[in-house]
Every structure is written in structure tokens, then in C-alpha cells.
TORGUDO-145630 format. One line per field, with one value per residue (C-alpha): x, y, z; residue number from 1; residue in three letters. Coordinates in pm, 1 decimal. Example, Ala and Ser with C-alpha at 12.3 -4.5 7.8 and 13.67 -1.06 7.14 Angstrom:
px = (1230.0  1367.0)
py = (-450.0  -106.0)
pz = (780.0  714.0)
i = (1  2)
aa = (ALA  SER)
% end
This chain:
px = (2.8  286.2  429.9  117.6  7.2  348.7  326.7  -7.4  152.6  434.3  262.6  566.7  716.7  1041.7  1133.7  1096.8  1297.7  1566.7  1601.2  1634.6  1857.3  2095.8  2092.2  2180.1  2438.0  2607.0  2912.0  2674.3  2635.3  2830.4  3205.6  3363.7  3617.8  3893.8  3742.3  3658.0  4036.3  4040.5  4160.0  3831.5  3620.3  3826.7  3859.1  3489.0  3451.0  3705.7  3544.1  3184.0  3298.4  3491.2  3207.9  3155.9  3453.3  3320.4  3261.8  3589.4  3781.8  3571.4  3643.5  3996.8  4067.4  3931.3  4146.7  3837.6  3708.8  3336.0  3099.4  2816.5  2980.9  3042.5  3014.7  3166.9  2865.1  2615.4  2491.4  2483.6  2299.2  2025.0  2003.5  1963.7  1692.1  1488.5  1533.4  1439.2  1131.4  1006.9  1051.7  673.0  595.6  799.4  627.3  928.0  914.3  867.6  957.1  1278.3  1358.8  1191.8  1380.5  1253.4  1401.7  1724.0  1758.6  1704.6  1965.7  2213.3  2126.5  2195.6  2549.1  2745.4  3099.8  3342.8  3313.2  2941.0  2935.2  3184.3  2960.0  2647.1  2851.6  2876.1  2517.1  2399.1  2611.0  2444.7  2109.8  2186.7  2304.9  1986.4  1760.4  1940.8  1938.1  1577.9  1460.8  1670.2  1625.9  1359.0  1273.7  1263.2  1442.6  1209.5  1342.9  1292.8  912.0  844.3  1084.1  905.7  1024.5  1350.3  1431.1  1787.1  1768.7  2058.1  2180.7  2411.4  2747.5  2820.1  3117.3  2863.1  2656.6  2908.4  3085.8  2760.3  2698.9  3047.4  3007.5  2951.5  2564.2  2451.9  2102.8  2074.0  2233.8  1962.3  1689.4  1835.2  1804.0  1433.0  1322.9  1324.8  1052.4  727.2  533.3  700.0  608.6  257.2  225.2  338.1  74.5  -185.5  -113.1  -149.6  -480.4  -615.7  -481.3  -676.7  -989.3  -927.6  -894.4  -1214.7  -1410.0  -1351.6  -1588.0  -1902.6  -2094.1  -2021.2  -2282.4  -2458.7  -2618.1  -2466.6  -2554.9  -2723.8  -2808.4  -2994.4  -3363.6  -3283.3  -3373.6  -3335.6  -3075.3  -2805.2  -2829.9  -2809.0  -2509.4  -2338.3  -2403.4  -2263.3  -1964.1  -1882.2  -1929.8  -1672.0  -1426.1  -1459.0  -1619.9  -1917.8  -2085.9  -2314.9  -2664.4  -2960.8  -3155.9  -3246.8  -3273.6  -2990.3  -3002.6  -2778.6  -2564.2  -2497.8  -2398.6  -2149.5  -2010.9  -1982.7  -1812.0  -1556.7  -1481.6  -1458.8  -1225.1  -984.3  -993.4  -947.9  -1303.8  -1546.4  -1693.3  -2049.9  -2190.1  -2344.4  -2246.2  -2207.1  -2028.2  -1666.0  -1750.3  -1907.4  -1631.6  -1375.3  -1605.9  -1631.3  -1253.3  -1172.3  -959.7  -672.9  -638.0  -597.4  -313.1  -157.6  -149.6  4.9  259.5  356.0  389.2  625.5  832.5  827.7  936.1  1217.6  1325.6  1321.2  1508.9  1699.2  1687.4  1413.3  1532.0  1406.4  1216.6  1119.6  856.8  640.7  442.3  224.9  103.4  -180.9  -310.4  -280.6  -126.4  189.8  292.6  581.2  679.0  875.0  1043.7  757.3  481.3  254.6  299.9  161.9  -53.1  -228.3  -395.1  -195.0  -242.8  6.5  90.0  -180.4  -225.1  -23.0  362.4  481.7  318.4  307.7  499.0  816.2  897.3  1241.0  1399.5  1600.2  1680.9  1458.9  1707.9  1516.2  1182.6  1113.9  840.1  679.3  832.9  858.5  782.5  1050.5  832.4  989.8  1091.4  866.7  549.2  715.6  732.6  429.9  188.6  286.4  447.6  154.9  -34.5  228.5  235.2  -150.4  -116.6  197.7  23.2  -101.4  -18.9  27.4  111.2  436.0  774.4  957.2  1349.5  1637.2  1945.0  2077.7  1763.9  1660.8  1283.1  1204.0  970.2  684.4  582.5  921.2  949.6  798.2  703.7  620.7  974.3  1050.4  993.1  976.5  1364.1  1458.6  1288.2  1551.8  1350.7  1254.6  943.1  888.2  565.5  674.5  547.5  177.2  -113.2  -203.3  140.0  111.9  335.2  116.1  292.7  557.8  736.9  955.4  1261.3  1474.3  1692.1  1680.5  1698.3  1344.8  1258.2  998.1  914.5  623.8  423.7  121.0  -130.4  -402.4  -627.2  -775.3  -1090.0  -892.1  -819.3  -1195.5  -1175.1  -1155.3  -881.7  -633.3  -396.5  -383.6  -39.8  259.6  439.6  513.1  303.4  71.6  -17.6  -368.3  -216.1  130.7  157.6  95.9  325.1  600.0  523.0  590.2  927.7  1036.4  932.7  1258.9  1477.3  1266.7  1032.7  813.1  776.9  444.5  540.4  864.9  705.6  435.6  694.9  881.4  530.7  412.7  729.9  631.4  994.5  1115.8  1298.3  1502.2  1453.5  1720.5  1644.6  1911.3  1866.3  1790.5  1493.8  1470.1  1174.5  1022.3  789.1  638.6  352.9  170.6  -177.6  -153.0  -14.7  -100.9  -234.5  -130.3  -373.1  -188.8  -478.4  -414.7  -567.2  -583.1  -583.5  -645.0  -372.8  -399.5  -75.7  -119.8  237.9  149.5  -27.8  285.3  497.5  260.1  290.3  666.9  662.7  433.5  677.6  949.7  720.5  546.6  200.9  -93.1  -24.0  -264.1  -232.6  -388.8  -106.0)
py = (9.4  235.5  205.0  217.6  549.8  675.9  609.7  782.1  1078.8  1138.0  1071.1  957.0  1319.8  1188.1  984.9  1267.6  1504.2  1253.1  1223.3  1591.2  1627.4  1378.4  1509.3  1856.1  1755.0  1521.9  1606.0  1815.7  2092.2  2044.6  2018.7  1667.9  1517.5  1664.6  2015.4  2026.9  2062.9  2412.2  2695.5  2850.5  2575.8  2488.2  2837.7  2869.8  2565.3  2660.9  3008.4  2878.1  2623.5  2856.0  2979.7  2618.7  2461.7  2096.4  2170.9  2345.2  2058.0  1804.7  1986.6  2049.4  1672.0  1634.3  1884.1  2080.9  1807.6  1818.4  1557.5  1612.9  1691.7  1468.8  1080.8  1018.8  1209.4  1033.7  778.9  1053.1  1294.4  1018.5  929.9  1289.2  1350.7  1067.8  1172.7  1534.0  1437.7  1279.4  1566.9  1651.0  1278.7  1291.0  1600.4  1839.2  2184.7  2075.3  2412.3  2414.7  2096.6  2193.3  1991.2  2215.4  2522.7  2341.4  2250.8  2599.7  2722.2  2476.7  2546.0  2907.6  2839.8  2856.8  2933.4  2722.8  2955.4  2959.3  2572.3  2552.6  2774.7  2555.4  2239.2  2368.8  2498.7  2129.0  1990.8  2216.4  2137.3  1758.2  1816.0  2024.7  1760.0  1485.2  1645.3  1746.0  1386.5  1229.3  1449.5  1693.2  2038.2  2230.4  2240.8  2114.0  2354.9  2651.6  2580.6  2474.5  2475.4  2171.2  1974.3  1884.4  1564.5  1551.2  1506.7  1303.4  1505.1  1324.1  1498.8  1650.0  1384.4  1107.1  1252.0  1330.2  985.9  811.2  1015.3  926.8  538.2  285.2  310.2  677.8  561.7  297.8  568.7  837.2  589.9  499.9  847.4  883.7  697.6  312.3  259.2  95.8  388.3  625.6  425.4  374.0  741.4  830.2  570.8  714.5  1084.5  971.1  806.2  1111.3  1306.3  1102.7  1148.8  1529.2  1528.6  1346.8  1617.4  1503.6  1311.3  1517.3  1786.9  1856.9  1792.5  2110.5  1981.3  2017.3  1668.1  1357.2  1038.9  699.5  775.0  1110.9  1144.8  1380.3  1534.3  1568.7  1207.2  1121.8  1356.5  1184.4  847.6  959.7  1094.7  798.5  562.2  787.1  769.4  384.9  352.6  176.8  -12.9  124.4  205.0  407.3  462.3  813.7  708.9  698.0  330.8  70.0  41.2  413.5  408.7  139.4  343.6  641.3  414.8  294.1  657.4  742.8  456.5  582.6  947.4  884.1  977.2  818.4  532.6  572.3  567.4  923.5  1203.7  1463.8  1800.7  1652.5  1367.5  1585.7  1839.5  1569.9  1422.5  1765.2  1799.2  1850.9  1600.3  1889.1  1926.0  1556.9  1562.9  1825.0  1616.1  1320.1  1571.5  1672.2  1322.2  1242.9  1527.3  1411.5  1070.8  1225.8  1390.2  1048.7  878.2  658.8  322.3  300.2  -35.0  -385.8  -338.1  22.2  233.5  453.9  721.4  920.5  1240.3  1298.2  938.2  952.2  621.1  424.4  109.3  -135.2  -251.8  -567.8  -630.7  -410.5  -574.7  -405.9  -628.5  -399.2  -87.9  155.8  484.9  784.4  1153.7  1408.9  1747.1  2002.7  2259.9  2526.5  2648.1  2539.3  2220.2  2056.0  1734.7  1775.8  1552.3  1358.8  1013.9  863.5  522.2  377.6  252.4  172.6  198.2  310.2  127.7  308.3  633.7  962.5  1275.7  1528.7  1830.0  2030.3  2378.8  2542.5  2372.2  2439.5  2810.1  2863.2  2650.2  2562.5  2869.7  3093.7  2832.7  2825.6  3211.4  3198.8  2903.1  2758.2  2427.7  2398.1  2103.4  1897.6  1567.9  1744.7  1724.1  2046.8  2010.2  2239.8  2207.1  1932.4  1722.5  1787.4  1847.9  2202.7  2300.3  2502.1  2692.4  2828.6  2971.8  3300.6  3202.6  3547.0  3664.2  3443.6  3499.9  3246.2  3336.3  3332.7  3033.6  2811.9  2489.4  2169.3  1965.5  1598.8  1371.6  1024.9  701.7  635.0  528.0  895.3  1011.3  1214.9  954.3  669.7  349.0  319.7  545.4  471.2  651.0  754.6  1030.2  1358.4  1729.7  1784.0  1593.2  1394.9  1026.6  775.3  696.1  581.4  815.4  828.0  1020.8  732.5  889.6  1108.4  817.5  799.3  1156.4  1167.3  1425.2  1358.5  1656.1  1742.3  1665.4  1898.9  1728.5  1377.5  1093.1  898.9  552.1  379.5  33.9  88.1  -249.8  -431.9  -194.2  -299.8  -653.7  -633.2  -468.7  -685.9  -1021.7  -964.8  -1034.0  -1273.3  -1565.5  -1418.8  -1036.6  -993.9  -1173.0  -983.5  -651.6  -723.3  -843.7  -506.9  -317.7  -486.7  -369.8  -13.2  83.6  332.8  74.1  122.5  -176.3  -166.9  -286.2  -524.3  -396.1  -33.9  27.3  328.2  558.4  774.2  1060.9  1155.7  1357.7  1234.0  1342.1  1112.8  767.9  432.0  110.2  -235.2  -276.0  4.4  248.2  582.6  715.5  1096.1  1262.4  1615.0  1853.1  1910.6  2131.4  2308.7  2180.4  2014.8  2338.7  2531.3  2279.3  2293.4  2659.0  2643.3  2377.9  2609.7  2885.3  2665.1  2586.8  2258.8  2229.2  1993.4  1817.1  1725.8  1428.7  1662.1  1915.6)
pz = (-3.1  82.3  -269.5  -442.9  -260.8  -316.3  -702.5  -707.1  -515.1  -724.7  -1063.1  -1217.9  -1167.3  -1003.5  -1314.7  -1541.2  -1315.7  -1270.6  -1648.5  -1706.5  -1406.0  -1529.9  -1870.0  -1723.6  -1477.7  -1744.0  -1968.3  -2189.0  -1941.4  -1616.4  -1664.6  -1690.0  -1424.1  -1627.3  -1682.3  -1312.1  -1237.2  -1376.1  -1162.1  -1187.8  -1070.7  -777.1  -668.4  -686.8  -487.8  -219.4  -177.2  -148.4  86.0  315.8  510.2  660.4  830.8  779.8  415.9  357.1  514.9  312.3  -18.6  80.6  136.1  -226.6  -373.4  -433.8  -686.4  -746.4  -583.4  -837.4  -1152.1  -1451.6  -1488.5  -1152.0  -980.5  -1185.7  -917.9  -649.0  -865.6  -924.5  -571.0  -463.3  -729.6  -601.5  -241.1  -311.2  -509.1  -202.8  23.5  44.6  95.5  417.3  545.5  456.4  316.2  -38.7  -206.3  -38.6  -228.3  -579.8  -822.4  -1118.8  -957.0  -879.6  -1255.9  -1350.5  -1119.5  -1239.4  -1599.7  -1540.2  -1421.6  -1763.9  -1633.1  -1442.5  -1163.5  -1145.4  -1181.5  -882.3  -666.0  -755.3  -670.4  -299.0  -309.1  -397.6  -133.6  130.9  -17.9  34.2  392.3  490.9  328.3  519.1  844.9  810.9  701.0  952.0  1270.1  1197.3  1040.2  1355.3  1696.1  1970.0  2251.1  2025.7  2037.2  2377.5  2679.1  2803.8  2511.0  2648.1  2440.9  2314.2  1921.0  1785.8  1464.6  1234.8  1194.8  870.5  829.6  879.4  607.3  361.2  402.8  355.7  21.5  -107.0  -14.3  -247.5  -258.7  -205.9  -309.7  8.2  208.8  136.2  171.4  529.2  667.9  742.8  1057.9  976.4  1239.8  1199.6  1356.7  1111.8  813.8  926.5  992.0  632.9  499.4  721.4  593.4  234.7  301.2  468.6  183.0  -45.8  172.7  167.7  -194.3  -239.4  -43.6  295.3  549.7  465.3  630.4  1003.2  1258.5  1374.8  1699.1  2044.4  2169.3  2032.4  2190.5  2145.8  2012.3  1844.2  1484.5  1201.7  967.0  1233.6  1318.2  941.2  934.0  1218.3  1061.5  730.3  867.8  1098.8  791.2  574.4  855.0  866.9  1224.1  1115.8  838.2  572.1  709.9  616.7  939.0  1039.5  1411.0  1662.4  1707.5  1871.4  1560.9  1547.5  1919.8  1858.0  1573.7  1806.1  2074.6  1805.7  1730.0  2110.6  2170.5  1898.8  2019.0  2385.8  2484.7  2730.1  2554.4  2641.1  2292.9  2329.3  2096.7  2363.4  2313.8  2363.7  2112.7  1852.7  1879.6  1780.3  1495.5  1344.5  1322.2  960.2  774.7  713.9  1073.2  1116.5  851.5  1030.1  1354.9  1147.7  1002.0  1353.9  1473.1  1185.8  1279.1  1636.8  1513.2  1345.4  1666.9  1831.3  1560.8  1808.4  1969.4  2228.5  2403.4  2358.6  2681.2  2744.8  2939.7  2705.6  2866.1  2594.5  2788.7  2546.2  2591.0  2982.8  2972.4  3073.4  2893.0  2919.2  2579.6  2520.4  2184.6  2033.4  2212.6  2478.0  2780.6  3046.8  3033.4  3291.4  3308.9  3417.5  3552.5  3407.5  3505.2  3513.0  3226.4  3396.2  3288.2  3627.4  3640.0  3282.0  3232.8  3010.2  2735.9  2759.0  2804.2  3085.5  3243.0  3541.6  3786.9  4109.4  4278.3  4636.4  4826.7  5112.4  4999.1  5187.2  4969.9  4980.3  4883.6  4591.0  4697.1  4456.1  4628.1  4970.9  4900.8  4685.2  4851.5  5198.2  5315.3  5295.2  5494.9  5770.7  5784.4  5835.3  6089.7  6216.1  6280.0  5918.1  5706.3  6026.7  5821.1  5711.8  5873.7  5859.5  5888.3  5872.7  5640.2  5858.9  5830.3  6208.3  6263.0  6382.9  6639.8  6459.6  6739.5  6805.6  6440.1  6303.0  5968.9  5859.1  5884.8  5550.2  5181.0  4921.6  4851.9  5215.4  5372.2  5506.5  5583.7  5386.6  5420.3  5402.6  5412.6  5597.0  5435.0  5480.5  5271.7  5251.9  5120.9  4799.5  4638.6  4765.7  4846.0  4553.9  4337.7  4017.9  3996.8  3676.3  3825.6  3621.1  3666.3  3622.6  3926.2  3746.0  3824.3  3806.1  4141.7  4321.7  4443.8  4706.7  4475.1  4286.8  4173.4  3907.6  3712.0  3594.4  3439.8  3073.0  3072.5  3360.7  3391.4  3770.5  3904.6  3980.4  3686.1  3785.7  3641.7  3853.4  3778.4  3842.8  3876.0  4056.6  4212.6  3906.9  3717.2  3985.6  3949.3  3586.1  3623.1  3910.6  3710.9  3495.2  3806.3  4060.1  4023.1  4281.8  4197.1  4386.3  4700.4  4725.6  4653.5  4935.1  5179.1  5150.0  5142.2  5492.0  5668.0  5639.1  5599.2  5322.4  5100.0  4770.2  4536.6  4254.1  3887.4  3801.9  3436.2  3401.4  3181.5  2949.4  2997.0  2730.0  2815.2  2468.5  2348.9  2046.7  1937.6  1637.6  1684.5  1535.2  1719.4  1689.6  1388.7  1207.2  1233.0  1328.1  1648.4  1766.8  2115.9  2220.0  2227.0  2601.8  2655.3  2299.7  2206.5  1873.4  1758.4  1832.7  1638.3  1343.8  1329.2  1333.6  1080.2  864.8  896.9  765.8  460.6  546.8  384.2  412.8  66.3  -202.1  -438.2  -708.1  -680.6)
i = (1  2  3  4  5  6  7  8  9  10  11  12  13  14  15  16  17  18  19  20  21  22  23  24  25  26  27  28  29  30  31  32  33  34  35  36  37  38  39  40  41  42  43  44  45  46  47  48  49  50  51  52  53  54  55  56  57  58  59  60  61  62  63  64  65  66  67  68  69  70  71  72  73  74  75  76  77  78  79  80  81  82  83  84  85  86  87  88  89  90  91  92  93  94  95  96  97  98  99  100  101  102  103  104  105  106  107  108  109  110  111  112  113  114  115  116  117  118  119  120  121  122  123  124  125  126  127  128  129  130  131  132  133  134  135  136  137  138  139  140  141  142  143  144  145  146  147  148  149  150  151  152  153  154  155  156  157  158  159  160  161  162  163  164  165  166  167  168  169  170  171  172  173  174  175  176  177  178  179  180  181  182  183  184  185  186  187  188  189  190  191  192  193  194  195  196  197  198  199  200  201  202  203  204  205  206  207  208  209  210  211  212  213  214  215  216  217  218  219  220  221  222  223  224  225  226  227  228  229  230  231  232  233  234  235  236  237  238  239  240  241  242  243  244  245  246  247  248  249  250  251  252  253  254  255  256  257  258  259  260  261  262  263  264  265  266  267  268  269  270  271  272  273  274  275  276  277  278  279  280  281  282  283  284  285  286  287  288  289  290  291  292  293  294  295  296  297  298  299  300  301  302  303  304  305  306  307  308  309  310  311  312  313  314  315  316  317  318  319  320  321  322  323  324  325  326  327  328  329  330  331  332  333  334  335  336  337  338  339  340  341  342  343  344  345  346  347  348  349  350  351  352  353  354  355  356  357  358  359  360  361  362  363  364  365  366  367  368  369  370  371  372  373  374  375  376  377  378  379  380  381  382  383  384  385  386  387  388  389  390  391  392  393  394  395  396  397  398  399  400  401  402  403  404  405  406  407  408  409  410  411  412  413  414  415  416  417  418  419  420  421  422  423  424  425  426  427  428  429  430  431  432  433  434  435  436  437  438  439  440  441  442  443  444  445  446  447  448  449  450  451  452  453  454  455  456  457  458  459  460  461  462  463  464  465  466  467  468  469  470  471  472  473  474  475  476  477  478  479  480  481  482  483  484  485  486  487  488  489  490  491  492  493  494  495  496  497  498  499  500  501  502  503  504  505  506  507  508  509  510  511  512  513  514  515  516  517  518  519  520  521  522  523  524  525  526  527  528  529  530  531  532  533  534  535  536  537  538  539)
aa = (MET  PHE  ASP  VAL  LEU  LYS  MET  ALA  PHE  SER  LYS  GLY  ARG  ALA  THR  VAL  LEU  MET  THR  SER  PHE  VAL  SER  LEU  MET  GLY  THR  ALA  VAL  LEU  PRO  THR  VAL  ALA  GLU  ALA  GLN  THR  THR  ALA  PHE  ARG  GLN  ALA  VAL  ALA  GLU  ALA  ALA  ALA  ARG  ASP  GLU  ASP  LEU  ALA  ALA  PHE  TYR  ARG  ALA  ARG  THR  PHE  ASP  GLY  VAL  TRP  THR  GLY  GLU  ALA  GLY  LEU  GLU  ARG  ARG  ASN  ALA  LEU  VAL  ASN  ALA  LEU  SER  ASP  ALA  GLN  PHE  HIS  GLY  LEU  PRO  ALA  ALA  ARG  TYR  ASP  VAL  ASP  ALA  LEU  ILE  TYR  ARG  LEU  ASN  ALA  ALA  THR  THR  ALA  ALA  GLU  ARG  GLY  ALA  GLN  GLU  VAL  GLU  LEU  THR  LYS  LEU  TYR  LEU  GLN  TYR  ALA  ARG  GLU  VAL  ASN  SER  GLY  VAL  VAL  VAL  PRO  LYS  SER  ILE  ASP  ALA  SER  ILE  VAL  ARG  GLU  VAL  ASN  VAL  LEU  PRO  THR  GLU  VAL  LEU  LEU  THR  GLY  LEU  MET  GLY  PRO  ASN  PRO  ASN  ALA  PHE  LEU  ARG  SER  LEU  PRO  PRO  ASN  THR  VAL  GLU  TYR  ASN  ARG  LEU  VAL  THR  ALA  LYS  MET  ARG  LEU  VAL  GLN  VAL  GLN  ASP  ALA  GLY  GLY  TRP  GLY  PRO  GLN  ILE  GLY  ALA  ASN  ALA  LEU  ALA  VAL  GLY  ASP  SER  GLY  PRO  ASP  VAL  VAL  ALA  LEU  ARG  ASP  ARG  LEU  MET  ALA  MET  GLY  TYR  MET  ARG  ARG  SER  LEU  SER  PRO  VAL  TYR  ASP  ALA  ALA  LEU  ALA  GLU  GLY  VAL  ARG  ALA  PHE  GLN  ARG  ALA  HIS  GLY  LEU  ALA  GLU  ASP  GLY  ASP  ALA  GLY  PRO  ALA  THR  LEU  LYS  GLU  ILE  ASN  VAL  PRO  VAL  SER  GLN  ARG  ILE  GLN  SER  VAL  LEU  VAL  ALA  MET  GLU  ARG  GLU  ARG  TRP  PHE  ASN  GLN  ASP  ARG  GLY  ASP  ARG  HIS  ILE  TRP  VAL  ASN  LEU  THR  ASP  PHE  SER  ALA  LYS  ILE  ILE  ASP  HIS  GLY  GLU  ILE  THR  PHE  GLN  THR  ARG  SER  VAL  ILE  GLY  ALA  VAL  ASP  PRO  ASP  ARG  VAL  THR  PRO  GLU  PHE  SER  ASP  MET  MET  GLU  TYR  MET  VAL  ILE  ASN  PRO  SER  TRP  TYR  VAL  PRO  ARG  SER  ILE  VAL  THR  LYS  GLU  TYR  LEU  PRO  GLN  LEU  GLN  ARG  ASN  PRO  ALA  ALA  ALA  GLY  HIS  MET  VAL  ILE  THR  ASP  SER  ARG  GLY  ARG  THR  ILE  ASN  ARG  GLY  ALA  VAL  ASP  PHE  ASN  GLN  TYR  THR  ALA  ARG  THR  PHE  PRO  PHE  ALA  MET  ARG  GLN  PRO  PRO  SER  ARG  ASN  ASN  ALA  LEU  GLY  LEU  VAL  LYS  PHE  MET  PHE  PRO  ASN  ARG  TYR  ASN  ILE  TYR  LEU  HIS  ASP  THR  PRO  ALA  LYS  SER  LEU  PHE  GLY  ARG  GLU  VAL  ARG  ALA  PHE  SER  HIS  GLY  CYS  VAL  ARG  LEU  ASN  ASP  PRO  PHE  ASP  PHE  ALA  TYR  ALA  LEU  LEU  ALA  ALA  GLN  THR  ASP  ASP  PRO  GLU  GLY  GLU  PHE  GLN  ARG  VAL  LEU  ARG  SER  GLY  ASN  GLU  THR  TYR  VAL  ASN  LEU  ASP  GLU  HIS  VAL  PRO  VAL  HIS  LEU  ILE  TYR  ARG  THR  ALA  PHE  THR  ASN  GLU  ASP  GLY  ARG  VAL  GLU  PHE  ARG  ARG  ASP  VAL  TYR  GLY  ARG  ASP  SER  ARG  ILE  TRP  ASN  ALA  LEU  SER  ARG  GLU  GLY  VAL  VAL  VAL  PRO  SER  LEU  GLN  GLY)
% end
């Protein structure tokens, strides 16, 4: 399907452009290898590459011979044309890699000096394409300070060495993420583009809410739209019947909504999202996949913030899954995106209150009433418990407050009875919670930034099963002691906190989630500024 859709998308354009490009760059227009040795060509290459230290070193080592010129560069030229022709296919700024415009510029270079300058420009264009298709168009931190993921960017030397290798075409094909998810997203994007070009999913539903027993044009529009989306079989009934309710449930399941079968305001809002906006979400997910173009680990923990879920993945299979609560929608409380290694768990943990919470939440309470927050232990810089009655808390500000606060282990501890640690500078971890009712909410953004788990004991058993024959028994034995106990993981497990509003399920079908923090909207705006557009198969 991937290749068929790609063929429909390109309409043979790449073949035509490649033929033109090869003709242009061959001996008829660009200099042969012998002609490229002229002083004018070499000097132009040296001058054009001088502004980039890596490029200058690369060309200097080649005595300023051309990479793309003459017969020796034929295979590299063909490989690059094929790659650039697929730029929009990968959700890149297609105008930046316009092969027609590239041919025009090269054709306009008639002197050896002009050809030398174009030689270097072509190498720069290749490097830009290679980096963008491999590790992303935009820099995550420049969009949102909470996206603190480290992106692996291939060095210039690696990209140039790969290009000059025995099979440049294979090297260029290896640059996009070679993951099941990325390939599924590309396929999903093309299918959605086909739907868009065919007119979309039909009229939007004007009603505020619909439920079983309702009838009329809005019910018909709802049924038609769900059928067009593939969430129910063809039906002609004008009544909101059991079949339509099941179609609504299928849609709700694929969009992280409460599966009640009623088309309430939240469900109708998602059903009415236009296909163009869904394509944008997929394009953003593809960009995020490029940011994360690295090994996840055979066993890893996958926390999708928008899905409010935490999973353990073993060799590509979900072996454990639970609901989660993430940071509240507040600049100081949102959960950041990053990866780290889970090293240990703490059973019967104390909660060492972050200073930001101490000064913003507890200090004002203590200033009003020194006995406030009586479940907390207040300690000095040496860890000694202080006498609240002997302290005038009003003399301190958030900056000068000299004490720390700790909540001892208990069932009412803010961290619950277990926390899972992957030490990081953001002070983020996974943990239990006594506030179990929040897991029944549809949108679960309530914490101070850490990720709360609905089934933390089962999560612990799944992790410990890799190192003991009786994970539940060992966990419960430590739990019953009531003592704060550190349990190391024999093998550290990668933890990935991600944010995907579009992703594929095990069946390969794309699902969507709400942009709870507005991050993907900001990413799309940044991609648009770079020239990424919602494509069309007709264009």
C-alpha cells in the first residue's frame, strides 16, 4: 500500500525530473572530471565552502574536486533527485527541495566559476535535506521549553561519508526513521490526503449533543460522517440506534474519549475536526518521530502524555498498560518530554516536597497558621525536625525560607506506596497516589508534573518479573514492613515521556488525542513557517 500510494502521489514526476537532471548534470552541461580541475572551478568551490568549516575540510581533502559533476557523480545525482522528489512525501518543506527550481539554477550556471559555486550549493542542499529527513525540520526547544528531548543530529562528516560510499541511493533511503510507527504515519497521511482530495468526510454535525432515540438530519449527518471515517458499516436509518451508538463508541475509543456511545459535546467536537487538521497532527507526529530517531530499547516504558497512559513495551509488544495522570495545564506544572533510565523503585516512600511547592503552597499556609499541614515534617538544613511553635514563618519570603518539608511514608502520602525513579534534573518520576478518583476522568491533567499510575503495584510486579520468580511476593513483603525501602532494578529500563496527538495502534490504524498542552499546535505553526504544507495528491 505504501508504494502504491507513493506512486499515486508522485505521478511519475520523479522519473521525469531525474532524466532531466541527469541530462543537465552530465557532460553536456556540467564540466567533466578533467574540466573540473580548472583553476576557476576549484577556486569557486574553495570560496563557496570556506564559510563552513566542515565543508571546507571535506572539499580540501578532495583538492576541491566536485561531488556532483561529470560521470563520477551520476549515481549520487540520481540518488539525490529521487530523495528530493519525495520531500513532501516525508512532510518536509517541498518548496525548499523543488527539483525544477534546482535544475533551473544549475542550467543558469554557464561558467566554471558559477558551476563551482553551484556544486557547493548542491552539497549544502543535500546536507539540509539529510538532516531534516533524519532528525527534524525544527528544533524542539525553540518551540516549547518543556520539550527537552535530546535530538541526535548526524554530524556533517557522517552524512558526507555516507554520500560518497558505494551505494548513495541506499544511504539516502536509510536517513528517514526506519520505524514501524513512522512508516504507518506516512501511509496514514497519504490516506487522509486522499480523503481530503475526495471532499472530506461530509458535512459537520450542527447539534450540540445527540443520543440514542434521537432522529433527524443531524443524526443522518453523524451516521454518514462515521461511515466515511470507517467507524461503522453502511446504514440508512435516520434514527440514533444501537448500530450508530456502537459506531460512536468505536470513534470514542480511537480518540481517547469516554466510551458511552452518546455523541455529547466533547465527542461531536472531535467528530467535526476537519480532515486537514488531522493531516496536520500526523505531520507533527512524523516530525516528532524524526526527533526521536534512535533506539528505544528492547524493553522500555512508554508514557504518552496526551493518551494519559503508561505502557511497558517488550520487543515491540505491549506487555503492560495502565492509566496515568499527568501535570496540570499550567506553565509551572506541565510534564516535560524527555527520556532517561529507570534505575530503582522506592516502596513506602517519603515525599520530599519540591521547593517550588514548599514556598508557593505551604509557606503561605504556615504564615497564617504554624500548625497548618500537620502531616508534614519540617526540617532544617541538617535534616533535623524543627519546632513549629518556635518559628515566626512571617519573617521569611519564598527566597529566604530556610527549611525543607517531608511527608513520611503512609497510605495517605502524596506519592502513595511506591515511586519509580529515573533520576533527572526535572525531578520527574512515576508514582502511586491516594487520589484514585482522578483516573476516572476523561482528561487527566492534575499533578504537579510527575506521572501518577492507576495500577502502580501491577506495574512494579511487571518490572520485578525480570529479576525474580515471585515479584508480587517480594514487593508485598517489603510493603508490609512499612519501612522506606529502595529496590534496585538489575537491568535499568529506558523511560520515554512522549507527547503524540496522532499515533498508530497495533492494527496499524491511526488514532488521535487532544492537544492538552497546545504543544502540537505550536509545532505545526513552526513547521508552517518553515514551508511545510498539507499536501494534495492532485497538486
